[in-house]
C-alpha positions as CSV (number, residue, x, y, z in Angstrom):
1,M,84.7,145.8,108.5
2,S,84.8,148.9,105.4
3,A,88.9,147.5,105.2
4,R,87.2,143.5,105.0
5,R,85.0,144.8,102.3
6,N,88.0,146.4,99.9
7,L,90.3,143.3,99.8
8,P,90.8,142.2,96.7
9,R,89.1,139.4,95.9
10,E,90.0,136.9,93.4
11,T,88.0,135.6,90.2
12,Q,86.9,132.8,88.8
13,G,89.0,131.6,86.1
14,V,92.8,133.2,87.7
15,A,95.8,131.2,87.9
16,L,96.3,130.4,91.5
17,L,100.2,130.5,90.8
18,P,100.5,133.0,87.5
19,S,104.0,133.5,87.5
20,L,104.6,129.7,87.5
21,A,103.4,130.1,84.0
22,N,106.7,131.5,83.1
23,D,109.0,129.9,85.2
24,V,107.9,126.1,84.4
25,N,110.8,125.4,82.0
26,A,113.6,126.7,85.1
27,V,112.2,124.9,87.9
28,T,115.0,123.6,89.8
29,A,113.6,121.7,93.0
30,V,110.3,121.0,94.3
31,T,109.9,119.7,97.7
32,V,107.0,118.1,99.4
33,R,106.6,118.3,103.1
34,K,103.6,116.1,105.1
35,G,103.7,115.2,108.7
36,S,106.7,117.4,109.5
37,A,108.3,120.8,109.7
38,T,110.8,119.7,107.5
39,P,110.3,118.1,103.4
40,T,109.7,114.6,103.7
41,L,110.6,114.4,99.2
42,T,113.0,116.8,97.8
43,V,113.2,116.2,93.8
44,H,116.1,118.2,92.4
45,K,118.0,119.1,89.6
46,A,122.1,118.9,89.2
47,G,122.4,119.8,85.5
48,N,120.6,117.6,83.8
49,Q,119.8,115.0,86.4
50,W,117.0,115.0,88.3
51,S,116.6,112.9,91.1
52,V,115.5,111.7,94.7
53,A,117.4,113.4,97.6
54,E,115.9,110.8,100.0
55,R,116.9,108.2,98.1
56,A,120.2,109.0,97.9
57,D,120.1,110.8,94.8
58,Y,118.4,108.0,92.4
59,P,117.4,109.3,89.3
60,A,113.6,110.6,89.6
61,D,110.5,109.7,87.5
62,V,110.4,112.8,85.4
63,V,106.8,112.3,84.1
64,K,105.2,112.1,87.0
65,L,107.1,115.6,88.0
66,R,106.4,117.0,84.5
67,K,102.5,116.1,85.7
68,L,102.8,118.0,89.1
69,L,104.6,120.8,87.5
70,L,101.8,120.9,84.8
71,S,99.1,120.8,87.3
72,L,99.9,123.3,89.4
73,R,101.1,125.9,86.3
74,D,97.4,124.7,85.0
75,A,95.3,125.5,88.4
76,R,92.6,128.0,87.8
77,I,90.2,129.2,91.2
78,V,86.4,128.0,90.8
79,E,85.7,129.9,94.1
80,E,87.3,131.2,97.1
81,K,86.9,128.9,100.6
82,T,87.0,129.6,104.2
83,S,89.9,132.3,105.6
84,D,89.2,131.2,108.9
85,P,92.2,128.7,110.2
86,A,89.8,126.9,112.8
87,R,88.0,125.4,110.0
88,F,91.2,124.3,107.8
89,A,91.2,121.0,108.6
90,S,87.8,120.1,107.4
91,I,89.4,121.1,104.1
92,G,92.7,119.3,104.5
93,V,94.9,122.5,104.1
94,E,95.9,123.2,107.6
95,D,99.9,123.1,108.0
96,P,100.3,119.6,107.6
97,V,103.0,118.7,110.4
98,E,101.0,116.9,112.0
99,P,101.2,113.1,111.2
100,A,97.5,113.3,110.6
101,A,97.3,116.3,108.6
102,A,94.9,115.4,105.3
103,G,96.9,118.0,102.8
104,A,100.5,118.0,101.8
105,E,102.6,121.3,100.9
106,V,104.3,121.4,97.7
107,T,106.8,124.1,96.6
108,V,108.5,124.6,93.8
109,V,111.4,126.9,93.1
110,G,112.7,128.6,90.5
111,P,115.3,130.6,89.0
112,S,113.5,134.1,90.5
113,E,110.7,132.6,92.7
114,K,109.7,130.4,95.2
115,H,105.7,129.1,94.6
116,S,104.3,126.8,97.9
117,V,101.5,125.4,98.2
118,I,99.4,123.1,100.4
119,V,97.5,120.8,98.6
120,G,94.1,119.7,100.6
121,K,91.3,117.6,100.4
122,S,89.4,116.5,96.9
123,V,87.1,119.0,95.7
124,G,84.7,117.8,92.5
125,D,87.6,117.7,89.4
126,G,89.9,119.2,91.7
127,N,91.1,120.0,95.4
128,F,91.1,122.6,98.1
129,V,93.9,124.6,98.3
130,R,96.2,127.3,100.5
131,R,98.4,129.4,99.4
132,V,101.5,129.5,102.0
133,G,101.3,132.5,104.1
134,E,97.8,133.2,103.1
135,N,94.5,132.6,105.0
136,R,92.2,132.6,102.5
137,S,91.5,129.1,100.8
138,Y,90.0,127.6,97.3
139,S,88.8,124.9,95.3
140,V,90.5,124.7,92.1
141,E,90.5,122.8,88.7
142,P,91.5,120.9,87.4
143,A,93.2,118.5,90.3
144,I,96.3,118.8,91.3
145,T,98.1,115.2,91.8
146,L,100.7,114.3,94.3
147,E,102.5,111.5,96.0
148,T,104.0,112.3,98.8
149,E,106.4,109.0,99.5
150,P,109.8,109.7,98.0
151,R,109.6,105.9,96.5
152,F,106.8,106.7,94.5
153,W,109.1,109.5,92.5
154,I,111.8,107.5,91.8
155,D,113.1,106.2,87.9
156,S,111.4,102.9,88.5
157,R,112.3,101.7,85.2
158,L,114.9,99.2,85.7
159,I,115.6,96.2,82.6
160,D,113.2,95.2,79.2
161,V,114.5,92.2,77.6
162,P,112.1,90.1,75.3
163,V,112.0,86.3,75.5
164,A,113.6,86.4,71.6
165,L,116.4,88.0,73.0
166,I,117.5,85.8,75.6
167,Q,120.5,82.7,74.8
168,S,120.4,81.1,78.1
169,I,119.3,81.9,82.2
170,E,121.9,79.8,84.7
171,V,120.1,80.0,88.1
172,K,121.9,79.3,91.1
173,P,119.7,79.1,94.4
174,A,120.1,79.8,97.9
175,A,119.5,76.5,98.9
176,G,118.2,74.0,95.7
177,T,119.6,72.6,92.7
178,A,121.2,74.8,90.4
179,F,119.9,74.6,86.2
180,S,120.4,76.3,83.4
181,I,117.9,76.2,80.4
182,H,119.6,76.9,77.2
183,R,117.8,78.0,73.6
184,L,117.6,75.8,71.1
185,N,115.4,77.4,68.2
186,P,115.2,81.5,68.2
187,A,111.9,81.0,65.4
188,D,109.6,79.5,68.5
189,N,111.3,80.3,71.3
190,T,112.1,76.5,72.6
191,F,114.4,75.4,75.4
192,R,116.6,72.8,76.9
193,L,117.2,72.0,80.4
194,D,120.6,71.3,82.2
195,G,120.6,70.0,85.9
196,V,117.6,67.5,85.4
197,P,117.9,65.8,89.0
198,A,118.1,62.3,88.4
199,G,114.7,59.8,87.7
200,R,113.0,63.2,85.9
201,K,112.0,64.1,82.7
202,P,112.0,68.1,81.5
203,L,108.8,69.8,80.9
204,D,108.7,70.2,76.4
205,G,110.8,73.1,74.7
206,H,108.0,75.5,74.8
207,A,107.4,75.0,78.5
208,L,110.7,75.7,79.2
209,A,110.7,78.4,77.9
210,P,110.7,81.9,80.6
211,A,107.4,83.7,80.5
212,P,107.1,86.9,78.7
213,T,106.9,89.1,81.4
214,T,109.6,87.5,83.8
215,F,112.5,89.7,82.0
216,A,110.7,92.5,80.0
217,G,109.5,95.6,82.1
218,L,110.7,94.9,85.6
219,T,110.1,98.3,87.7
220,A,111.9,98.5,91.4
221,E,109.0,99.3,94.3
222,D,111.8,101.2,96.0
223,V,115.9,101.2,96.1
224,S,117.7,101.2,99.1
225,P,122.0,101.7,99.2
226,S,123.1,97.9,98.2
227,G,125.2,97.7,102.1
228,S,121.8,98.5,104.2
229,I,120.5,94.8,102.4
230,D,121.6,91.5,103.4
231,F,122.6,89.5,100.7
232,G,124.4,86.9,102.1
233,Q,122.1,84.1,101.9
234,S,121.2,85.0,98.2
235,S,120.4,83.2,94.9
236,Q,121.5,84.4,91.6
237,A,120.0,84.3,87.8
238,I,122.2,84.6,85.1
239,V,120.9,85.9,82.0
240,T,122.8,85.6,79.0
241,L,121.8,87.7,76.0
242,T,121.7,87.2,71.7
243,D,124.2,90.4,71.4
244,G,126.5,89.1,74.1
245,N,125.0,91.1,77.2
246,I,125.1,89.1,80.3
247,I,122.6,90.7,82.9
248,T,123.2,89.0,86.6
249,L,120.7,89.6,89.3
250,T,121.0,88.6,92.6
251,G,118.0,88.4,94.6
252,T,117.4,87.8,98.5
253,A,114.0,87.7,100.6
254,I,114.2,89.5,103.9
255,A,110.4,90.2,105.5
256,D,107.8,90.2,103.3
257,K,110.4,92.2,101.1
258,H,111.8,91.4,97.9
259,W,115.6,92.6,97.1
260,I,117.4,92.3,94.0
261,Q,121.0,93.6,92.6
262,V,121.9,94.7,88.8
263,K,124.6,94.5,86.8
264,S,125.6,94.2,83.3
265,N,128.7,93.3,81.8
266,K,127.9,95.5,78.5
267,D,125.0,97.9,79.3
268,A,127.1,101.2,80.7
269,A,123.7,102.9,81.7
270,L,122.2,100.0,83.2
271,T,125.9,99.6,85.5
272,A,125.9,103.3,86.4
273,K,122.4,103.8,87.2
274,T,122.3,100.2,89.1
275,L,125.7,100.2,91.0
276,G,125.9,100.4,94.7
277,R,121.9,99.7,94.9
278,A,119.5,97.1,95.6
279,F,116.0,97.7,94.1
280,E,112.3,95.7,96.2
281,I,110.5,94.0,93.4
282,A,106.9,92.8,93.3
283,S,107.2,89.6,95.0
284,Y,105.4,88.2,91.7
285,R,108.4,89.2,89.6
286,Y,111.3,87.6,92.7
287,D,109.4,84.4,91.7
288,A,109.1,83.9,88.0
289,I,112.8,84.7,88.3
290,F,114.6,83.0,90.9
291,K,111.7,79.9,90.4
292,P,113.2,76.8,91.6
293,V,114.3,73.4,88.5
294,E,110.9,72.1,90.2
295,Q,108.8,74.1,88.5
296,L,110.4,73.0,85.5
297,L,109.8,69.4,85.3
298,V,107.4,66.9,85.1
299,P,105.8,65.8,87.9
300,K,105.9,63.1,89.9
301,E,103.2,60.4,89.7
302,P,101.5,60.3,93.1
303,A,102.9,57.0,95.3
304,A,100.6,54.5,96.2
305,V,99.3,53.9,99.3
306,K,100.1,51.8,101.6
307,G,96.7,49.0,102.8
308,A,94.4,51.3,100.5
309,P,92.2,49.1,98.3
310,A,93.0,48.6,94.8
311,A,91.4,49.7,91.7
312,K,88.6,47.7,90.1
313,G,90.3,44.9,88.1
314,A,93.6,45.8,89.8
315,P,96.0,42.5,89.7
316,A,95.7,41.4,93.1
317,P,98.8,42.1,95.3
318,K,101.4,39.7,94.7
319,G,101.5,36.7,97.8
320,S,97.9,37.3,98.1
321,S,94.9,35.0,96.3
322,A,92.7,36.6,93.8
323,A,89.5,35.9,95.6
324,P,88.9,36.0,99.2
325,S,88.1,32.2,100.3
326,P,84.8,30.6,101.6
327,P,84.0,30.9,105.2
328,K,84.8,27.3,106.7
329,K,81.6,25.4,107.3
330,Q,81.0,24.1,110.8
331,A,80.0,21.2,111.7
332,P,76.5,20.5,112.9
333,A,76.3,20.0,116.7
334,T,75.4,16.7,118.1
335,A,72.8,16.2,120.7
336,P,73.7,15.3,124.1
């Protein structure tokens, strides 16, 4: 008991990882482990590029990565909590090897040291935490924000094309009528529809213009090698910009997911980022890109229902009398 009383105690306000302050800009990798004995996420640096190993080394979201590193660096101990391993699960700082574990282990690899912390449940304005290899747990502030799935760590930005830069769009659906729209007037974003079906009328020039959000700020929800997605039955949208850049989007829907491939004839950076990859996007963005021609046409007049009564004041159908014939009078009955 005397030895236990003499163990060093960390006081309020002490940094959780004091040595990270000098290494945060020299970090080379971050791993996360949740529901597994091995890392389920690895964000690592090769040259000047951060990438997500579990997504075929696709570029990582460096803003999110820096936010995590700074939250680990700035975390300060509020108070010491349990050191009884039997109680770790109650605050989420048990070894996160089990799928049902509440916490996640994050490891930061630097040039001179490796820092590993289990980030548990939220408490107040922070979290419960436990440094790996120690039995003491703590509450810390500010909160350590941590996403554990690889798809949340990719650089989700794909294309950002405002309507003002679009010269034309050609759509070739997997099933249905192909069509294209061409800009008429740059000043007011009016377009012309080519490929109008016989007997139909297009919407006016302003209504034919793509919505401002169709190709602007398009982001990916996930990424996968192109060969893992079946694009055998696919739609295509070819977007020609005013500077001659042509962006081609090829799309397919599989179950409840919507995938696209992206390539450009002039944007080398975009091509390098998207080559050999397929991207999952939100369904409403997919539907806006590959909309059917029917949405660009004046709606059809509803067909008259056979046998329905004519509207009041409407002319009687051809071949019928204007008014119903009066009933025939019956002859009076004769006495027997």
